[in-house]
Biopython code that builds the backbone (N, CA, C, O; Angstrom):
import numpy as np
from Bio.PDB.StructureBuilder import StructureBuilder

atoms = [
    (1, "MET", "N", (-38.837, -84.796, -166.425)),
    (1, "MET", "CA", (-39.488, -85.985, -167.383)),
    (1, "MET", "C", (-40.153, -87.073, -167.090)),
    (1, "MET", "O", (-39.589, -87.864, -166.334)),
    (2, "VAL", "N", (-41.331, -87.365, -167.531)),
    (2, "VAL", "CA", (-41.467, -88.590, -166.708)),
    (2, "VAL", "C", (-41.414, -89.508, -168.330)),
    (2, "VAL", "O", (-41.739, -89.184, -169.473)),
    (3, "PRO", "N", (-40.803, -90.840, -167.693)),
    (3, "PRO", "CA", (-40.374, -91.690, -168.947)),
    (3, "PRO", "C", (-41.459, -92.531, -169.209)),
    (3, "PRO", "O", (-42.009, -93.071, -168.249)),
    (4, "HIS", "N", (-41.972, -92.791, -170.652)),
    (4, "HIS", "CA", (-42.755, -93.851, -170.810)),
    (4, "HIS", "C", (-42.805, -95.508, -170.074)),
    (4, "HIS", "O", (-41.727, -96.095, -169.991)),
    (5, "TRP", "N", (-43.735, -96.022, -169.698)),
    (5, "TRP", "CA", (-43.439, -97.294, -168.562)),
    (5, "TRP", "C", (-43.127, -98.171, -169.807)),
    (5, "TRP", "O", (-43.562, -98.180, -170.959)),
    (6, "ARG", "N", (-42.155, -98.946, -169.093)),
    (6, "ARG", "CA", (-41.621, -100.074, -170.214)),
    (6, "ARG", "C", (-41.023, -101.609, -168.759)),
    (6, "ARG", "O", (-40.857, -101.362, -167.565)),
    (7, "GLU", "N", (-40.918, -102.420, -169.134)),
    (7, "GLU", "CA", (-40.914, -103.647, -168.584)),
    (7, "GLU", "C", (-39.444, -103.116, -167.905)),
    (7, "GLU", "O", (-38.519, -102.444, -168.362)),
    (8, "GLY", "N", (-39.711, -103.796, -166.498)),
    (8, "GLY", "CA", (-38.416, -103.592, -165.767)),
    (8, "GLY", "C", (-38.116, -101.844, -164.972)),
    (8, "GLY", "O", (-37.384, -101.717, -163.991)),
    (9, "LEU", "N", (-38.711, -100.871, -165.522)),
    (9, "LEU", "CA", (-38.806, -99.759, -164.976)),
    (9, "LEU", "C", (-39.259, -99.431, -163.941)),
    (9, "LEU", "O", (-40.469, -99.547, -164.136)),
    (10, "THR", "N", (-39.074, -98.966, -162.579)),
    (10, "THR", "CA", (-39.604, -98.659, -161.598)),
    (10, "THR", "C", (-39.912, -97.317, -160.980)),
    (10, "THR", "O", (-39.446, -96.462, -161.733)),
    (11, "THR", "N", (-40.261, -96.984, -160.354)),
    (11, "THR", "CA", (-40.793, -95.633, -159.863)),
    (11, "THR", "C", (-39.843, -94.494, -159.388)),
    (11, "THR", "O", (-40.051, -93.290, -159.236)),
    (12, "ASP", "N", (-38.742, -95.255, -159.204)),
    (12, "ASP", "CA", (-37.493, -94.498, -158.964)),
    (12, "ASP", "C", (-37.540, -93.501, -160.035)),
    (12, "ASP", "O", (-37.438, -92.312, -159.735)),
    (13, "VAL", "N", (-37.679, -93.848, -161.197)),
    (13, "VAL", "CA", (-37.240, -92.959, -163.051)),
    (13, "VAL", "C", (-38.144, -91.809, -162.709)),
    (13, "VAL", "O", (-37.820, -90.716, -163.174)),
    (14, "LEU", "N", (-39.224, -91.883, -161.971)),
    (14, "LEU", "CA", (-39.883, -90.760, -162.135)),
    (14, "LEU", "C", (-39.808, -89.078, -161.030)),
    (14, "LEU", "O", (-39.541, -89.162, -159.831)),
    (15, "PRO", "N", (-40.038, -87.952, -161.585)),
    (15, "PRO", "CA", (-39.596, -87.307, -160.871)),
    (15, "PRO", "C", (-40.324, -87.447, -159.396)),
    (15, "PRO", "O", (-41.092, -88.401, -159.274)),
    (16, "ASP", "N", (-40.108, -86.410, -158.066)),
    (16, "ASP", "CA", (-40.529, -86.955, -156.937)),
    (16, "ASP", "C", (-42.147, -86.753, -156.548)),
    (16, "ASP", "O", (-42.580, -87.185, -155.480)),
    (17, "VAL", "N", (-42.826, -86.197, -157.319)),
    (17, "VAL", "CA", (-43.813, -85.718, -156.832)),
    (17, "VAL", "C", (-44.728, -87.046, -157.468)),
    (17, "VAL", "O", (-45.446, -87.764, -156.772)),
    (18, "TYR", "N", (-44.497, -87.218, -159.179)),
    (18, "TYR", "CA", (-44.960, -88.455, -160.084)),
    (18, "TYR", "C", (-45.027, -89.502, -159.152)),
    (18, "TYR", "O", (-46.056, -90.129, -158.899)),
    (19, "ARG", "N", (-43.751, -89.719, -158.561)),
    (19, "ARG", "CA", (-43.310, -91.025, -157.495)),
    (19, "ARG", "C", (-44.375, -91.078, -156.672)),
    (19, "ARG", "O", (-45.246, -91.948, -156.633)),
    (20, "ASP", "N", (-44.207, -89.609, -155.682)),
    (20, "ASP", "CA", (-45.384, -90.009, -155.066)),
    (20, "ASP", "C", (-46.729, -90.390, -155.202)),
    (20, "ASP", "O", (-47.254, -91.107, -154.351)),
    (21, "ILE", "N", (-47.524, -89.859, -156.484)),
    (21, "ILE", "CA", (-48.484, -90.001, -156.839)),
    (21, "ILE", "C", (-48.818, -91.540, -157.057)),
    (21, "ILE", "O", (-49.743, -92.172, -156.546)),
    (22, "VAL", "N", (-47.954, -91.941, -157.839)),
    (22, "VAL", "CA", (-47.816, -93.224, -158.515)),
    (22, "VAL", "C", (-48.139, -94.598, -156.942)),
    (22, "VAL", "O", (-48.836, -95.612, -156.971)),
    (23, "GLU", "N", (-47.396, -94.090, -155.907)),
    (23, "GLU", "CA", (-47.137, -95.062, -154.753)),
    (23, "GLU", "C", (-48.351, -95.046, -154.303)),
    (23, "GLU", "O", (-49.047, -96.061, -154.281)),
    (24, "VAL", "N", (-48.796, -93.745, -153.837)),
    (24, "VAL", "CA", (-50.082, -93.541, -153.246)),
    (24, "VAL", "C", (-51.226, -94.145, -153.768)),
    (24, "VAL", "O", (-52.176, -94.485, -153.064)),
    (25, "ILE", "N", (-51.164, -94.310, -155.124)),
    (25, "ILE", "CA", (-52.100, -95.167, -156.040)),
    (25, "ILE", "C", (-51.801, -96.610, -155.828)),
    (25, "ILE", "O", (-52.750, -97.385, -155.705)),
    (26, "ALA", "N", (-50.549, -97.058, -155.772)),
    (26, "ALA", "CA", (-50.556, -98.215, -155.734)),
    (26, "ALA", "C", (-50.796, -98.772, -154.353)),
    (26, "ALA", "O", (-50.691, -99.997, -154.295)),
    (27, "ASP", "N", (-51.073, -98.196, -153.308)),
    (27, "ASP", "CA", (-50.919, -98.187, -151.931)),
    (27, "ASP", "C", (-52.520, -98.664, -151.520)),
    (27, "ASP", "O", (-52.792, -99.559, -150.719)),
    (28, "ALA", "N", (-53.562, -97.778, -152.331)),
    (28, "ALA", "CA", (-54.914, -97.813, -152.643)),
    (28, "ALA", "C", (-55.499, -98.968, -152.474)),
    (28, "ALA", "O", (-54.938, -100.055, -152.610)),
    (29, "SER", "N", (-56.947, -98.749, -152.092)),
    (29, "SER", "CA", (-57.961, -100.441, -152.380)),
    (29, "SER", "C", (-58.194, -100.296, -153.639)),
    (29, "SER", "O", (-58.367, -101.416, -154.119)),
    (30, "GLY", "N", (-58.316, -99.249, -154.649)),
    (30, "GLY", "CA", (-58.704, -99.163, -155.822)),
    (30, "GLY", "C", (-58.637, -97.693, -156.203)),
    (30, "GLY", "O", (-58.471, -96.661, -155.552)),
    (31, "PRO", "N", (-58.847, -97.997, -157.647)),
    (31, "PRO", "CA", (-59.066, -96.452, -157.761)),
    (31, "PRO", "C", (-59.311, -95.090, -157.202)),
    (31, "PRO", "O", (-60.307, -94.919, -156.499)),
    (32, "MET", "N", (-58.500, -94.117, -157.450)),
    (32, "MET", "CA", (-58.531, -92.948, -156.669)),
    (32, "MET", "C", (-58.594, -91.532, -157.445)),
    (32, "MET", "O", (-57.929, -91.449, -158.478)),
    (33, "GLN", "N", (-59.388, -90.347, -156.999)),
    (33, "GLN", "CA", (-59.537, -89.224, -157.948)),
    (33, "GLN", "C", (-58.470, -88.282, -157.328)),
    (33, "GLN", "O", (-57.772, -88.574, -156.357)),
    (34, "ALA", "N", (-58.435, -87.092, -158.029)),
    (34, "ALA", "CA", (-57.436, -86.048, -157.671)),
    (34, "ALA", "C", (-57.495, -85.991, -156.438)),
    (34, "ALA", "O", (-56.679, -86.234, -155.549)),
    (35, "LYS", "N", (-58.736, -85.581, -156.453)),
    (35, "LYS", "CA", (-59.067, -84.605, -154.694)),
    (35, "LYS", "C", (-58.631, -85.672, -153.428)),
    (35, "LYS", "O", (-58.380, -85.244, -152.301)),
    (36, "GLN", "N", (-58.592, -86.772, -153.694)),
    (36, "GLN", "CA", (-58.165, -87.873, -152.645)),
    (36, "GLN", "C", (-56.317, -88.067, -152.980)),
    (36, "GLN", "O", (-55.423, -88.426, -152.214)),
    (37, "ILE", "N", (-56.294, -87.870, -153.685)),
    (37, "ILE", "CA", (-54.630, -88.110, -153.819)),
    (37, "ILE", "C", (-53.949, -86.821, -153.316)),
    (37, "ILE", "O", (-52.868, -86.772, -152.729)),
    (38, "VAL", "N", (-54.672, -85.882, -153.606)),
    (38, "VAL", "CA", (-53.420, -84.276, -153.252)),
    (38, "VAL", "C", (-53.309, -84.731, -151.785)),
    (38, "VAL", "O", (-52.358, -85.512, -151.753)),
    (39, "PRO", "N", (-53.778, -84.619, -150.703)),
    (39, "PRO", "CA", (-53.919, -84.226, -149.605)),
    (39, "PRO", "C", (-52.761, -85.693, -148.682)),
    (39, "PRO", "O", (-52.246, -85.726, -147.565)),
    (40, "ARG", "N", (-52.771, -86.706, -149.862)),
    (40, "ARG", "CA", (-51.902, -88.020, -149.386)),
    (40, "ARG", "C", (-50.491, -87.760, -149.909)),
    (40, "ARG", "O", (-49.687, -88.666, -149.689)),
    (41, "ILE", "N", (-49.970, -86.503, -150.673)),
    (41, "ILE", "CA", (-48.744, -86.093, -151.055)),
    (41, "ILE", "C", (-48.303, -85.312, -150.642)),
    (41, "ILE", "O", (-47.210, -84.870, -150.995)),
    (42, "GLY", "N", (-49.350, -84.650, -149.305)),
    (42, "GLY", "CA", (-48.973, -83.296, -148.457)),
    (42, "GLY", "C", (-49.476, -81.914, -149.224)),
    (42, "GLY", "O", (-49.162, -80.818, -148.759)),
    (43, "LEU", "N", (-50.327, -82.041, -150.505)),
    (43, "LEU", "CA", (-50.366, -80.705, -150.600)),
    (43, "LEU", "C", (-52.242, -79.897, -150.096)),
    (43, "LEU", "O", (-53.242, -80.550, -149.796)),
    (44, "PRO", "N", (-52.156, -78.862, -150.150)),
    (44, "PRO", "CA", (-53.010, -78.374, -149.411)),
    (44, "PRO", "C", (-54.357, -78.888, -150.405)),
    (44, "PRO", "O", (-54.074, -79.069, -151.589)),
    (45, "ALA", "N", (-55.768, -79.126, -149.996)),
    (45, "ALA", "CA", (-56.438, -79.746, -151.099)),
    (45, "ALA", "C", (-57.090, -78.367, -151.077)),
    (45, "ALA", "O", (-57.917, -77.943, -150.270)),
    (46, "VAL", "N", (-56.582, -77.793, -152.062)),
    (46, "VAL", "CA", (-57.351, -76.551, -152.810)),
    (46, "VAL", "C", (-57.775, -76.692, -154.683)),
    (46, "VAL", "O", (-56.833, -77.392, -155.053)),
    (47, "THR", "N", (-58.279, -76.529, -155.435)),
    (47, "THR", "CA", (-58.675, -76.444, -156.246)),
    (47, "THR", "C", (-57.392, -76.296, -156.872)),
    (47, "THR", "O", (-56.852, -77.343, -157.229)),
    (48, "ALA", "N", (-56.601, -74.872, -157.145)),
    (48, "ALA", "CA", (-55.532, -75.533, -158.016)),
    (48, "ALA", "C", (-54.342, -76.355, -157.434)),
    (48, "ALA", "O", (-53.206, -76.241, -157.896)),
    (49, "LYS", "N", (-54.533, -76.868, -156.797)),
    (49, "LYS", "CA", (-53.385, -77.984, -156.298)),
    (49, "LYS", "C", (-54.098, -79.661, -156.669)),
    (49, "LYS", "O", (-53.487, -80.691, -156.954)),
    (50, "ILE", "N", (-55.617, -79.429, -156.529)),
    (50, "ILE", "CA", (-56.144, -80.479, -157.488)),
    (50, "ILE", "C", (-55.925, -80.682, -158.693)),
    (50, "ILE", "O", (-55.499, -81.770, -159.080)),
    (51, "GLU", "N", (-56.237, -79.432, -159.707)),
    (51, "GLU", "CA", (-56.431, -79.109, -160.812)),
    (51, "GLU", "C", (-54.598, -79.625, -161.526)),
    (51, "GLU", "O", (-54.341, -80.306, -162.519)),
    (52, "GLY", "N", (-54.069, -79.255, -160.973)),
    (52, "GLY", "CA", (-52.481, -79.762, -161.409)),
    (52, "GLY", "C", (-52.111, -81.026, -160.835)),
    (52, "GLY", "O", (-50.993, -81.303, -161.268)),
    (53, "THR", "N", (-52.517, -81.889, -160.089)),
    (53, "THR", "CA", (-51.980, -82.907, -159.721)),
    (53, "THR", "C", (-53.512, -83.814, -160.651)),
    (53, "THR", "O", (-53.184, -84.956, -160.976)),
    (54, "ARG", "N", (-54.540, -83.557, -160.935)),
    (54, "ARG", "CA", (-55.210, -84.145, -162.245)),
    (54, "ARG", "C", (-54.348, -84.128, -163.441)),
    (54, "ARG", "O", (-54.035, -85.262, -163.803)),
    (55, "GLY", "N", (-53.824, -83.066, -164.235)),
    (55, "GLY", "CA", (-52.941, -83.112, -165.100)),
    (55, "GLY", "C", (-51.557, -84.339, -165.156)),
    (55, "GLY", "O", (-51.181, -85.035, -166.099)),
    (56, "LYS", "N", (-51.195, -84.269, -164.173)),
    (56, "LYS", "CA", (-50.034, -84.802, -163.787)),
    (56, "LYS", "C", (-50.460, -86.376, -163.616)),
    (56, "LYS", "O", (-49.616, -87.233, -163.876)),
    (57, "LEU", "N", (-51.849, -86.778, -163.152)),
    (57, "LEU", "CA", (-52.267, -87.755, -163.320)),
    (57, "LEU", "C", (-52.591, -88.552, -165.059)),
    (57, "LEU", "O", (-52.316, -89.694, -165.428)),
    (58, "LYS", "N", (-53.325, -87.309, -165.901)),
    (58, "LYS", "CA", (-53.458, -87.793, -167.115)),
    (58, "LYS", "C", (-51.857, -87.896, -168.102)),
    (58, "LYS", "O", (-51.628, -88.514, -169.142)),
    (59, "ARG", "N", (-51.033, -87.090, -167.331)),
    (59, "ARG", "CA", (-49.497, -87.619, -167.933)),
    (59, "ARG", "C", (-49.136, -88.847, -167.944)),
    (59, "ARG", "O", (-48.750, -89.332, -169.007)),
    (60, "LEU", "N", (-49.172, -89.520, -166.926)),
    (60, "LEU", "CA", (-49.271, -90.765, -165.866)),
    (60, "LEU", "C", (-49.946, -91.818, -166.887)),
    (60, "LEU", "O", (-49.641, -92.925, -167.332)),
    (61, "VAL", "N", (-50.795, -91.101, -167.002)),
    (61, "VAL", "CA", (-51.825, -92.462, -168.051)),
    (61, "VAL", "C", (-51.646, -92.656, -169.381)),
    (61, "VAL", "O", (-51.716, -93.756, -169.930)),
    (62, "GLU", "N", (-51.291, -91.052, -170.216)),
    (62, "GLU", "CA", (-50.113, -91.515, -171.277)),
    (62, "GLU", "C", (-49.479, -91.502, -171.644)),
    (62, "GLU", "O", (-49.327, -91.493, -172.866)),
    (63, "ARG", "N", (-48.056, -91.483, -170.169)),
    (63, "ARG", "CA", (-46.799, -92.510, -170.476)),
    (63, "ARG", "C", (-46.740, -93.815, -170.140)),
    (63, "ARG", "O", (-45.645, -94.376, -170.100)),
    (64, "GLY", "N", (-48.280, -94.699, -169.758)),
    (64, "GLY", "CA", (-48.521, -96.178, -169.440)),
    (64, "GLY", "C", (-48.230, -96.351, -168.023)),
    (64, "GLY", "O", (-47.733, -97.437, -167.727)),
    (65, "TRP", "N", (-48.408, -95.615, -167.196)),
    (65, "TRP", "CA", (-48.311, -95.797, -165.593)),
    (65, "TRP", "C", (-49.322, -95.974, -164.724)),
    (65, "TRP", "O", (-49.387, -96.826, -163.838)),
    (66, "LEU", "N", (-50.343, -94.902, -165.084)),
    (66, "LEU", "CA", (-51.729, -95.630, -164.537)),
    (66, "LEU", "C", (-52.901, -95.780, -165.503)),
    (66, "LEU", "O", (-52.571, -95.497, -166.655)),
    (67, "ILE", "N", (-53.650, -95.994, -165.419)),
    (67, "ILE", "CA", (-55.211, -96.377, -165.490)),
    (67, "ILE", "C", (-55.792, -95.044, -165.740)),
    (67, "ILE", "O", (-55.243, -94.064, -165.236)),
    (68, "GLU", "N", (-57.049, -94.885, -166.606)),
    (68, "GLU", "CA", (-58.069, -94.202, -165.924)),
    (68, "GLU", "C", (-59.231, -95.179, -166.539)),
    (68, "GLU", "O", (-59.791, -95.303, -167.628)),
    (69, "ASP", "N", (-59.295, -95.842, -165.174)),
    (69, "ASP", "CA", (-60.886, -96.726, -165.622)),
    (69, "ASP", "C", (-62.329, -96.426, -165.935)),
    (69, "ASP", "O", (-63.141, -96.945, -166.701)),
    (70, "GLN", "N", (-62.397, -95.129, -164.848)),
    (70, "GLN", "CA", (-63.506, -94.551, -165.404)),
    (70, "GLN", "C", (-62.961, -92.671, -165.408)),
    (70, "GLN", "O", (-61.877, -92.250, -165.004)),
    (71, "PRO", "N", (-63.753, -92.101, -165.811)),
    (71, "PRO", "CA", (-63.722, -90.783, -165.737)),
    (71, "PRO", "C", (-62.914, -90.194, -164.691)),
    (71, "PRO", "O", (-63.565, -90.331, -163.656)),
    (72, "GLY", "N", (-61.778, -89.584, -164.432)),
    (72, "GLY", "CA", (-61.435, -88.930, -163.419)),
    (72, "GLY", "C", (-61.144, -89.981, -162.089)),
    (72, "GLY", "O", (-61.174, -89.595, -160.920)),
    (73, "ARG", "N", (-60.851, -91.413, -162.524)),
    (73, "ARG", "CA", (-60.663, -92.184, -161.653)),
    (73, "ARG", "C", (-59.060, -93.085, -162.132)),
    (73, "ARG", "O", (-58.600, -93.544, -163.177)),
    (74, "PHE", "N", (-58.725, -93.010, -161.045)),
    (74, "PHE", "CA", (-56.523, -93.657, -161.829)),
    (74, "PHE", "C", (-56.577, -94.631, -160.739)),
    (74, "PHE", "O", (-57.057, -94.636, -159.606)),
    (75, "ALA", "N", (-55.909, -95.471, -161.482)),
    (75, "ALA", "CA", (-55.590, -96.893, -160.609)),
    (75, "ALA", "C", (-54.317, -97.101, -161.476)),
    (75, "ALA", "O", (-54.254, -96.606, -162.602)),
    (76, "PRO", "N", (-53.286, -97.848, -160.942)),
    (76, "PRO", "CA", (-52.127, -98.602, -161.557)),
    (76, "PRO", "C", (-52.177, -99.197, -162.843)),
    (76, "PRO", "O", (-53.174, -99.912, -162.942)),
    (77, "ALA", "N", (-51.454, -99.170, -163.897)),
    (77, "ALA", "CA", (-51.631, -99.595, -165.208)),
    (77, "ALA", "C", (-50.760, -100.842, -164.707)),
    (77, "ALA", "O", (-51.381, -101.766, -165.234)),
    (78, "HIS", "N", (-49.924, -101.306, -164.156)),
    (78, "HIS", "CA", (-48.838, -102.334, -164.072)),
    (78, "HIS", "C", (-48.832, -102.822, -162.869)),
    (78, "HIS", "O", (-47.938, -102.202, -162.293)),
    (79, "PRO", "N", (-49.372, -103.687, -162.027)),
    (79, "PRO", "CA", (-49.420, -104.021, -160.160)),
    (79, "PRO", "C", (-47.879, -104.462, -160.079)),
    (79, "PRO", "O", (-47.118, -105.012, -160.874)),
    (80, "ALA", "N", (-47.749, -103.961, -158.719)),
    (80, "ALA", "CA", (-46.410, -104.067, -158.607)),
    (80, "ALA", "C", (-46.050, -105.920, -158.399)),
    (80, "ALA", "O", (-46.917, -106.713, -158.031)),
    (81, "PRO", "N", (-44.909, -106.233, -158.658)),
    (81, "PRO", "CA", (-44.880, -107.894, -157.774)),
    (81, "PRO", "C", (-45.826, -108.454, -157.177)),
    (81, "PRO", "O", (-45.948, -107.842, -156.116)),
    (82, "GLY", "N", (-46.615, -109.309, -157.234)),
    (82, "GLY", "CA", (-47.267, -109.753, -156.068)),
    (82, "GLY", "C", (-48.709, -109.413, -156.258)),
    (82, "GLY", "O", (-49.691, -110.083, -155.940)),
    (83, "ARG", "N", (-48.668, -108.591, -156.666)),
    (83, "ARG", "CA", (-50.279, -107.744, -156.693)),
    (83, "ARG", "C", (-51.148, -107.829, -157.825)),
    (83, "ARG", "O", (-50.816, -107.523, -158.971)),
    (84, "GLU", "N", (-52.112, -108.193, -157.524)),
    (84, "GLU", "CA", (-52.771, -108.064, -159.428)),
    (84, "GLU", "C", (-53.511, -106.894, -159.518)),
    (84, "GLU", "O", (-54.172, -106.529, -158.546)),
    (85, "SER", "N", (-53.487, -106.052, -160.878)),
    (85, "SER", "CA", (-54.517, -105.076, -161.175)),
    (85, "SER", "C", (-55.228, -104.740, -160.802)),
    (85, "SER", "O", (-55.489, -105.322, -159.749)),
    (86, "VAL", "N", (-56.029, -103.812, -161.095)),
    (86, "VAL", "CA", (-57.457, -103.850, -160.719)),
    (86, "VAL", "C", (-58.061, -104.456, -161.641)),
    (86, "VAL", "O", (-59.178, -104.789, -161.244)),
    (87, "ASN", "N", (-57.908, -104.695, -162.452)),
    (87, "ASN", "CA", (-58.992, -105.396, -163.842)),
    (87, "ASN", "C", (-58.473, -106.629, -163.736)),
    (87, "ASN", "O", (-59.312, -107.323, -164.310)),
    (88, "SER", "N", (-57.637, -107.320, -163.370)),
    (88, "SER", "CA", (-57.739, -108.869, -162.811)),
    (88, "SER", "C", (-58.651, -109.080, -161.882)),
    (88, "SER", "O", (-59.511, -109.959, -161.937)),
    (89, "ARG", "N", (-58.454, -108.046, -160.730)),
    (89, "ARG", "CA", (-59.734, -108.400, -159.985)),
    (89, "ARG", "C", (-61.082, -108.166, -160.596)),
    (89, "ARG", "O", (-61.899, -109.065, -160.797)),
    (90, "ASN", "N", (-61.194, -107.376, -160.772)),
    (90, "ASN", "CA", (-62.651, -107.305, -161.920)),
    (90, "ASN", "C", (-63.135, -108.163, -162.514)),
    (90, "ASN", "O", (-64.332, -108.450, -162.526)),
    (91, "ASP", "N", (-61.941, -108.882, -163.303)),
    (91, "ASP", "CA", (-62.177, -109.677, -164.083)),
    (91, "ASP", "C", (-62.334, -111.514, -163.563)),
    (91, "ASP", "O", (-62.729, -112.462, -164.242)),
    (92, "LYS", "N", (-61.777, -111.480, -161.900)),
    (92, "LYS", "CA", (-62.406, -112.633, -161.848)),
    (92, "LYS", "C", (-63.625, -113.399, -161.709)),
    (92, "LYS", "O", (-64.372, -113.037, -160.799)),
    (93, "GLY", "N", (-64.135, -114.789, -162.715)),
    (93, "GLY", "CA", (-65.421, -114.945, -162.611)),
    (93, "GLY", "C", (-65.819, -114.266, -163.927)),
    (93, "GLY", "O", (-66.985, -114.457, -164.272)),
    (94, "SER", "N", (-65.119, -113.572, -164.653)),
    (94, "SER", "CA", (-66.058, -113.325, -166.069)),
    (94, "SER", "C", (-66.051, -114.004, -167.182)),
    (94, "SER", "O", (-64.952, -114.163, -167.713)),
    (95, "SER", "N", (-67.201, -114.556, -167.802)),
    (95, "SER", "CA", (-67.499, -114.899, -168.610)),
    (95, "SER", "C", (-66.774, -114.513, -169.971)),
    (95, "SER", "O", (-66.501, -115.428, -170.749)),
    (96, "LEU", "N", (-66.479, -113.325, -170.265)),
    (96, "LEU", "CA", (-65.867, -112.602, -171.485)),
    (96, "LEU", "C", (-64.721, -112.718, -171.572)),
    (96, "LEU", "O", (-64.114, -112.188, -172.503)),
]
sb = StructureBuilder()
sb.init_structure("model")
sb.init_model(0)
sb.init_chain("A")
sb.init_seg("    ")
for serial, (resi, resn, name, xyz) in enumerate(atoms, 1):
    if name == "N":
        sb.init_residue(resn, " ", resi, " ")
    sb.init_atom(name, np.array(xyz, "f"), 0.0, 1.0, " ", f" {name:<3s}", serial, name[0])
structure = sb.get_structure()
C-alpha cells in the first residue's frame, strides 16, 4: 500500500517498486515520462510495463509523493533536504 505523503516520511515506507520510481525521479535533472523510468527500474521497455508504471506514477501523484507538472511528465513533489523542487527552479526570477 502506498501511504499518503506527510512531513517526515521517507521513501522507506513505500513498497520496493514505488520507492525505486521515486528515487529515479528524485535523481533526474527534470521531469520524466514513464517510458524513461521503466528501463531505469530494471524492467523491459514494453507497452505493458510502461502502462503499469504509468499507473504507479499516477498513484504516487494522488498520494502526494510526485507531481505531474505536464501531462505524462512526473517530478518530485517534495525535494529531498538540500534540493530544490522543479517548481522552485522554474519560478526563480518570476514576478508572478
